[in-house]
C-alpha positions as CSV (number, residue, x, y, z in Angstrom):
1,F,-93.9,119.1,-91.9
2,D,-96.3,121.7,-93.0
3,F,-94.7,124.4,-90.8
4,Y,-91.3,124.0,-89.4
5,L,-90.5,126.6,-86.5
6,M,-86.9,127.1,-85.4
7,H,-87.9,127.7,-81.7
8,A,-86.9,130.9,-79.7
9,M,-84.5,132.4,-82.1
10,N,-82.0,134.7,-80.2
11,L,-78.3,135.9,-80.6
12,E,-76.8,132.7,-79.5
13,R,-78.9,130.4,-81.5
14,H,-78.6,132.5,-84.6
15,E,-74.9,132.3,-84.4
16,K,-74.9,128.6,-83.9
17,F,-77.3,128.2,-87.0
18,L,-74.9,130.2,-88.9
19,K,-71.8,128.4,-87.7
20,N,-73.2,125.0,-88.1
21,G,-75.1,125.6,-91.4
22,I,-78.4,125.1,-89.9
23,Y,-80.1,127.6,-92.3
24,D,-78.5,125.7,-95.3
25,I,-80.0,122.3,-94.0
26,A,-83.4,123.9,-93.5
27,R,-83.3,125.2,-97.1
28,Q,-82.1,121.8,-98.3
29,L,-85.2,120.0,-96.4
30,K,-87.6,122.6,-98.0
31,A,-86.1,122.0,-101.4
32,E,-86.7,118.2,-101.0
33,G,-90.2,119.0,-100.0
34,K,-89.8,117.7,-96.4
35,V,-90.6,121.1,-95.0
36,R,-93.4,123.2,-96.7
37,H,-93.1,126.5,-94.6
38,L,-90.1,127.6,-92.7
39,G,-90.1,129.9,-89.8
40,F,-88.8,130.9,-86.5
41,S,-90.1,132.2,-83.1
42,F,-88.5,135.2,-82.0
43,H,-87.8,136.8,-78.4
44,D,-85.1,139.3,-78.8
45,T,-84.2,142.8,-80.2
46,E,-85.4,144.6,-83.3
47,P,-81.9,144.7,-85.0
48,L,-81.4,141.0,-84.4
49,L,-84.8,140.3,-86.0
50,K,-83.8,142.3,-89.0
51,E,-80.4,140.1,-89.2
52,V,-82.2,136.9,-88.8
53,V,-84.8,137.6,-91.4
54,A,-81.8,138.6,-93.8
55,A,-79.9,135.3,-93.0
56,N,-82.7,133.0,-94.7
57,K,-85.6,132.9,-96.9
58,W,-88.5,132.6,-94.5
59,D,-92.1,131.9,-94.8
60,F,-93.4,133.2,-91.4
61,V,-92.4,134.4,-88.1
62,Q,-94.0,133.7,-84.7
63,L,-93.7,136.8,-82.1
64,Q,-95.1,137.5,-78.7
65,L,-97.6,140.1,-79.5
66,N,-100.3,141.7,-77.5
67,Y,-101.6,145.2,-76.8
68,L,-99.5,145.6,-73.5
69,D,-96.1,144.5,-75.4
70,W,-97.0,146.6,-78.4
71,K,-96.6,149.8,-76.4
72,A,-94.5,148.6,-73.3
73,M,-92.0,146.2,-75.2
74,H,-91.9,147.8,-78.5
75,A,-93.4,144.8,-80.2
76,D,-94.8,147.1,-82.8
77,R,-91.6,147.6,-84.1
78,L,-90.9,143.9,-84.2
79,Y,-94.2,143.6,-86.2
80,Q,-93.1,146.2,-88.7
81,V,-89.9,144.4,-89.6
82,L,-92.3,141.5,-90.6
83,V,-94.4,143.9,-92.5
84,D,-91.5,145.4,-94.3
85,N,-90.1,142.0,-95.3
86,N,-93.8,140.5,-96.5
87,L,-93.4,137.9,-93.7
88,P,-96.6,136.6,-92.2
89,C,-97.0,136.8,-88.4
90,M,-98.0,133.8,-86.0
91,V,-98.9,135.4,-82.5
92,M,-98.1,133.9,-79.5
93,E,-99.1,135.2,-76.2
94,P,-102.0,137.6,-77.3
95,V,-103.6,137.4,-73.9
96,R,-99.8,137.6,-72.4
97,G,-100.0,134.4,-70.5
98,G,-103.4,135.3,-69.0
99,Y,-102.2,138.6,-67.6
100,L,-104.6,140.6,-69.9
101,A,-107.5,138.1,-69.3
102,N,-108.6,140.0,-65.9
103,L,-107.2,143.5,-65.3
104,N,-107.8,145.8,-62.2
105,D,-111.6,147.3,-61.7
106,E,-110.9,150.6,-63.7
107,C,-109.5,149.0,-66.8
108,N,-111.9,146.3,-66.8
109,A,-114.8,148.8,-66.5
110,K,-113.4,150.8,-69.4
111,L,-113.5,147.7,-71.7
112,K,-116.9,146.5,-70.2
113,A,-118.3,150.0,-71.1
114,L,-117.5,149.3,-74.8
115,D,-119.4,146.1,-74.9
116,P,-120.6,144.3,-71.5
117,D,-121.1,140.9,-73.0
118,A,-117.2,140.7,-74.2
119,S,-114.9,139.0,-71.9
120,I,-111.8,141.1,-71.0
121,A,-109.5,138.5,-72.8
122,S,-111.5,138.9,-76.1
123,W,-110.2,142.5,-76.5
124,A,-106.7,141.0,-76.5
125,V,-107.3,138.4,-78.8
126,R,-109.3,140.9,-81.4
127,F,-106.3,143.4,-81.0
128,V,-103.8,141.1,-82.6
129,A,-106.4,139.6,-85.0
130,S,-107.1,143.2,-86.3
131,L,-103.5,143.5,-87.5
132,P,-103.5,143.0,-91.3
133,N,-100.1,140.9,-91.5
134,V,-101.4,138.5,-88.8
135,A,-101.9,134.8,-90.0
136,V,-102.4,132.9,-87.1
137,V,-103.3,133.8,-83.4
138,L,-102.2,131.3,-81.0
139,S,-104.0,131.4,-77.7
140,G,-103.3,129.2,-74.6
141,M,-106.5,128.0,-73.0
142,T,-107.3,125.8,-69.9
143,L,-111.0,126.0,-69.7
144,E,-113.6,125.0,-72.2
145,E,-115.3,128.5,-71.8
146,Q,-111.9,130.0,-72.9
147,L,-111.9,128.0,-76.1
148,L,-115.7,129.1,-76.7
149,D,-114.9,132.7,-76.2
150,N,-111.9,132.6,-78.6
151,V,-114.1,130.6,-81.3
152,N,-117.0,133.1,-80.8
153,H,-114.8,136.2,-81.2
154,L,-112.8,135.0,-84.0
155,G,-115.6,132.8,-85.7
156,N,-117.6,136.2,-86.0
157,F,-114.4,138.5,-86.1
158,K,-115.0,142.1,-86.0
159,P,-111.6,144.2,-86.4
160,L,-111.2,146.8,-83.5
161,T,-112.7,150.3,-84.4
162,E,-110.7,153.5,-84.0
163,A,-112.7,154.0,-80.8
164,E,-112.0,150.7,-79.4
165,L,-108.3,151.0,-80.1
166,A,-108.2,154.5,-78.1
167,V,-109.7,152.7,-75.1
168,I,-107.3,149.8,-75.3
169,S,-104.4,152.6,-75.6
170,E,-105.8,154.2,-72.5
171,V,-106.0,150.7,-70.6
172,T,-102.4,150.1,-71.9
173,D,-101.2,153.3,-70.2
174,E,-103.0,152.5,-67.1
175,I,-101.4,149.1,-66.8
176,C,-97.8,150.5,-67.5
177,K,-98.3,153.2,-64.8
178,L,-99.2,150.2,-62.4
179,N,-96.7,147.6,-63.3
180,D,-93.3,148.3,-65.1
181,I,-92.0,145.0,-64.7
182,P,-92.7,143.1,-68.1
183,C,-94.3,139.7,-66.7
184,T,-96.5,137.7,-68.6
185,G,-97.6,135.6,-65.7
186,C,-96.2,132.5,-67.2
187,R,-94.4,131.5,-64.0
188,Y,-91.4,129.9,-66.0
189,C,-89.2,132.0,-63.9
190,M,-90.4,130.8,-60.7
191,D,-88.8,131.3,-57.9
192,C,-89.1,134.9,-59.5
193,P,-85.8,136.7,-59.6
């Protein structure tokens, strides 16, 4: 395996992995050359992330990272743990399950005023791709036009400017005022509790 990902690390899995020697097995597989890069995806708290990072020699971590979670869910602090430990970040949910692909009229207008030709989703992709410790941006797509949009914006990549970041911060504040439920729109929890 080029990249072996221990999926959805949380407290329960971390404790099981410690108890059953899974981290030791993973290190052995890497030493044998069966795994080149070892990492995990994470959906939990900053203290647990620090603990999991310290429990093994990792090559990367996959985080849910986007401009809304950056502020509303403190993803900035999770990202900083990776920076502090020199661990590349692989981003999942840059468009937050599609939620950041089409906002309300006011938020859409603010982004369109910056660049009328840019899709609303492209701002989310550019936000995470502008972070210096991001190695990979994983973006779910269902339509060819979404694929082409991502390729266009990342193939001709321009990091966000300070002015663009300021507008994204305003948009994020607006979204947080309107919806305080941290829903990604993935529909995994349907029927929604």
